[in-house]
Wavefront OBJ file of the C-alpha trace (Angstrom):
o trace
v -44.315 -6.995 -60.981
v -41.192 -8.686 -62.219
v -40.475 -8.475 -65.963
v -40.393 -12.022 -67.283
v -39.236 -11.058 -70.795
v -40.067 -12.864 -73.970
v -40.855 -16.562 -73.952
v -39.693 -17.727 -77.359
v -38.181 -21.081 -78.160
v -34.756 -20.573 -79.618
v -33.963 -21.767 -83.101
v -30.593 -22.943 -84.210
v -30.183 -24.363 -87.693
v -26.830 -25.788 -86.631
v -28.340 -27.708 -83.693
v -27.395 -31.345 -83.483
v -29.806 -34.236 -83.715
v -32.696 -33.682 -81.317
v -35.810 -34.725 -83.207
v -34.841 -34.678 -86.855
v -31.735 -34.067 -88.977
v -30.756 -30.435 -89.483
v -32.393 -28.892 -92.574
v -28.929 -27.669 -93.549
v -27.973 -31.320 -94.172
v -30.718 -32.081 -96.642
v -31.880 -28.759 -98.134
v -30.173 -27.908 -101.399
v -27.827 -24.899 -101.228
v -30.149 -22.678 -103.328
v -33.419 -23.787 -101.662
v -36.063 -21.111 -101.007
v -36.161 -21.959 -97.300
v -32.496 -20.958 -96.927
v -33.218 -17.656 -98.653
v -36.194 -17.004 -96.358
v -34.067 -17.608 -93.266
v -31.583 -15.036 -94.553
v -34.368 -12.508 -95.278
v -35.971 -12.924 -91.842
v -32.605 -12.373 -90.159
v -32.428 -8.914 -91.783
v -35.911 -7.778 -90.665
v -36.403 -5.263 -87.862
v -38.682 -7.190 -85.507
v -38.377 -4.714 -82.628
v -42.063 -3.685 -82.859
v -43.157 -7.319 -82.625
v -40.831 -7.980 -79.693
v -42.083 -4.837 -77.970
v -45.672 -6.069 -78.165
v -44.625 -9.206 -76.279
v -42.680 -7.227 -73.715
v -45.684 -4.984 -73.048
v -47.596 -7.960 -71.686
v -46.596 -11.119 -69.915
v -44.398 -12.396 -72.740
v -46.923 -14.840 -74.177
v -48.428 -14.636 -77.644
v -51.894 -13.199 -77.876
v -54.521 -14.290 -80.405
v -54.810 -11.904 -83.322
v -58.123 -10.426 -84.424
v -59.008 -11.117 -88.043
v -60.679 -8.297 -89.866
l 1 2 3 4 5 6 7 8 9 10 11 12 13 14 15 16 17 18 19 20 21 22 23 24 25 26 27 28 29 30 31 32 33 34 35 36 37 38 39 40 41 42 43 44 45 46 47 48 49 50 51 52 53 54 55 56 57 58 59 60 61 62 63 64 65
């Protein structure tokens, strides 16, 4: 079976006009959303990516406890 890899949509905060103006143009410099983007970029998401790679690359529903 051929490994299809992850199937994520890419995100690019510097992307030009596609559907809406870039959040960087209208979010204040100290906005919480900007801080959260910075925090997420520092996280080690390798375990999450590995769970996608173990299957067919699509998200699976989670089970709520």
